[in-house]
N, C-alpha and C positions, 0 to 999 in steps of 0.2 A: 205510683201516680209520679210524674216527673215534675221536678221541681223547677219553677220560675227559673229562666237564667239571673244569673245575679249583674246588674249594670254598674253598680254602683252608685247608682242615683236615688232619690229621696222617692217612695213611691207614691205618686199622685193620688190624693183620698177622693171616693167618687163625688161627682156633683162639684169638684173644686176649679173654679177657673182660672185662667193661668195668669200668674202676677202681672199686674196692669196692665190688663186687658179690657176693662171694663170701665164706664164713666168718665168723670171729667177731669182735667187737670187744674189747679189751681185758677190760672187769669180765666179759664172757662166759667168757672162759679160765678163772673159776676159778669153786668152787663148792661143792656138796656134795657127795661122793664117790659113785659107786654103788655098789653091795655086791658087785659083782666087784671091785673096786678096794680096796676096806678087806680083803676074804679074802688077796689080793695083800699089802698092804700087810703083815698079820700075819705071811705067809709070810716077807715080807722079813726082818721084825724077829727072825723064828725061826732063822733063814741066818744070824744074827750081823749082819746090814745094817743101816744106819738110813733110814728115808726122811727128805730133805729137804724136799718139796713135793709137791701133786700140782695137775696142770692139763690143759684140752682143749686140744688143737692148734688151731692157729688158721685152718688150713683147711678141715678134717673134723669137727672138733670131739672128737676121738676123748680115751678121757682116758688116761694114762699118768703114771708118777709117774719123780722126780729122787732116786736113793738112793745112798748110798754102799754097793759092797759088799764083802764079803773079794774081795782077789784071787784066792785058791786056790779061789775058786768060782766063776769065770768062765772058760769053754772056746771054741773054736772051735765053731760046727755041726759036725757028724763028715762033712759031705757037701762041704764047700767047700777051694778049691783052698788049694796048701802054703804053707807061710811063704815069704817072700821073704829071705835071710839080709842082703842088703845093704839092704834097704829096714829092716828092721827095726835094723840099726846105726844108718841114719840117723837112723830117728826118736829112738832110743835117743840118740845123741849130743846131736839139738835139744833133748828134752826136759831132760836132764838137765842143760843149761847155762844153760834157762830156768827151769830148778827151780818148776815149773807144768804140770800136767795139765788141759787149756783147753779139750777135746774128747772131752767124754761120749760111752761107748758106747753104742750100743742093743743092748739085750739083752731076752730072752725066756726066763722060767724053766722047765727040762726039767721034764719029768713026773716024773720021781724026784729033784725038788730041783738043784739047781745052774743055773747062768743061762749059756745061749748067745748069742753073737755074733756077727751073719752078714755085720758090716761093719768091726768094731772089732780083727780077730785081731792086726794088724801094731803098733796103738797098745798092748795089752795085753801082747803079748809085749815089747815096751820097757819097760814098767812094770815087768815081772817082773823083765828084767835090770837093772834100777836097785833092783830090791831092795825095791819097794812093795808096804804091807801091804794097800791097801785102793785101789779104783778109782769111780770116780761115772760113772754111768750111767742112759741113759733104759730105765727099764722098762713095757715093753708088756706088757698084757692077755693080748694075740689071738698065740699060738703060732706061729698059721699065718703071720700077717706076718714072720718070719723067712726063710720061701720067696720070698716076694716081692722082698724087701729083697737078697737073694741074687742073684736075678735081675738085680737093677737092676746088680750088682757086676763083672756076668759078661756085659755088653753089648758089644759091638765097640770095640775101644779103639780112642781116637783115632790115625789115620796120622799120619806123622812131619811131615808139612806142617802137619794141624790142633794136634801138640802142639807144633810150632815157635812155630807164630803165637801159640799163647796164652800160652807161657813170654815171649815177647819184649814181648808186650804189658803181663805183669805185671811184666816187668824196668820198662820203660818208668814205668811209673806209682809205682813205688815209687823209683825214679829222681828223680822228680818232687818227690819229698817229701824228695830229697838222704838216703834211709835211709844204711843200715850197708854194708859191705862185702862185694861178691859173694858172699865164702865163707859168710856169714852165709845165704845163701838156696839153699843148696845143695840145702837137701831141697825147696824149691818149686820152683827149677829143673831138679832130676832130675838132667840132663846140661850140661855148659858147653858143649855147641859145639850146643843146641837153640838158646839165645840168638843164635847167629851165621847160624844156620840160619832165624832167623824173620825176621830182617833182609835178610836174600836172598830169602824165598820174599812178602815184604811188596813189594820191586824188581820180584820175575820170577816170577808165578804159577806156573808150570808149570815152575819151577825143579829139576832131577831131584839133591834131596837125599839123597836114600837111597843114591845112588854115592859121596858123601864121607862120609858119615858116620861109615861105620868108620875111616878117615883120622883123622877129627876126636875119636873114644872115644877113641884113642891120644895125640894130640899136644896135645888141649887140655883145659886145667883150670881151675879156678874162679879168678878174679883178686882180690889182696888190695887192690885199689883200690876206691874209692868208688863207689857202681853208675854216678853222671852219667860218671867216667871211664871204669869199664868200657865203658860202651856206647859212649861216644868210639872207643875201639881196637875196640872188636868190628864199630863201624860200619864200621871202614878194611878189617877182618879180610872182613868181606863184601863190600867192595866187591873184593877181590882173591879170595875164591872164585868171584864172577860172572866176571871175568876168566879165571882157571882155565878154569870152565865154556866160557865162547865159544872158547878154545884148543884144548878135549876135543870140541866141538861140530864145529869148524874138521877135526880131525882124522879122525872122524868121516866129513863130507864127503868125505873124501880117499878112505878107504875105501870110500866108497859109488859114488865116480867110478872105480875100481878095479871095479868089479862085486860087490862084497862085500855081501852082505844079511842082517842077522843083529838080531835086539831086543837083542843084549847087545854092538854094537858101543861105545856108549858105556862099557859096565863092563869090557870090553877094553884100550879108550884107557887109562882111570883107572887100571888095575891094570898097566899097563908103563908110564904115568909115575910110579907112588906107587915113591919110593926106600926105604920102611921095609916093604914088603910080603915081601921074605924075611928081616927080623929081628925077632928072638923077642923077644916080648913082655917087659919086665923091668918091676915092678912099683916098682922105687925109680927109675927115674931114665925120663923121657918124652923122646923123640924132641924136639924144637926146633921148637916151630909156625911160627916164620916160616921156618926153613932147610928144613923140609919141603915148605910149599906151592911158594916158590919153587920149589925142583927141579922140583917137578911141572906148575909153570907154563912153566918153561923147557923139559923135555921134552916137553907136549904141540905146542908152538911149534916143536919142530923134530922133531915126529913123523913119519917116514918111513914112511909106507902102502905105498913098493915092496917092503919089506922083510917084509912082513906075509902070510904064506900063507894059504889059505884054510879049512886044516885046522888053523891056529891058533888061529882064532875060532872055528871047531866046539866045539873041546877046552875053550874055557875055558868055557865053561857063563854060571853065572849067573844074577843077578837081571835081570826088565825094566828098564828106566830108572828106572820110581820102585816100587818092591816097596809 
């Protein structure tokens, strides 16, 4: 097949528009408000809120208001999923320490007053826990937009590989700025093990991180080290985890040579060499990270396939190699 002729110009991505070909210029984003927006402004004032300003969004040119609203008049849309208490707790802690609310909600006004937010319920709940009186919001005139925004929020979540890679890239960018301690980014990173798993996925695209993540969740914690130092240690941990994965893969091959076939072989081996699988989780004390992984590695290296029976694998069940 003939190769495309090189032009020296970067290849345009599929569905990518020409730069600067769409939307408004900054001067076009402000101007005389339409009548519908003036009516919404009056309703906000009557509800005890205050309008900070109005503008047209830079892409589609739709009008919206930036407003301060009484917090007790903002609620989630009645058809969205329940709050995650753990996520609200993290947001409450971060916003409280920052002492600023920098991410306005998107809201629409309800038919009988009050405001619904389709994308900011956790932030709203965090401010509520902090005892705030008001909240900033982008008030959109079109009520039907709430359904469209909510649909975007319920799209398929990142799988473990995508999320881990996203987190480690974020960590590396922050480390380049010699940012704060890793503990300060708990909200952005979500789980400490995601940084380590991301480093593993960078080196091995088909790494079966789903097999090790349950263990990491129990033994890993955010570090009090500065991000560059934390990343250095996590790089070493990633190498150790990849070594463990190699040892587990070798044990799986021994089981296959014995004639055992199952999509759960790797899960079976990981469970067998996991020294904390029968240890009851204790929120006040985590098992030591290095000690746990070292024991798993030693167990995988001396794994005896001859002692495994077919019915033991069948009973183990569990998720496929990459859930």
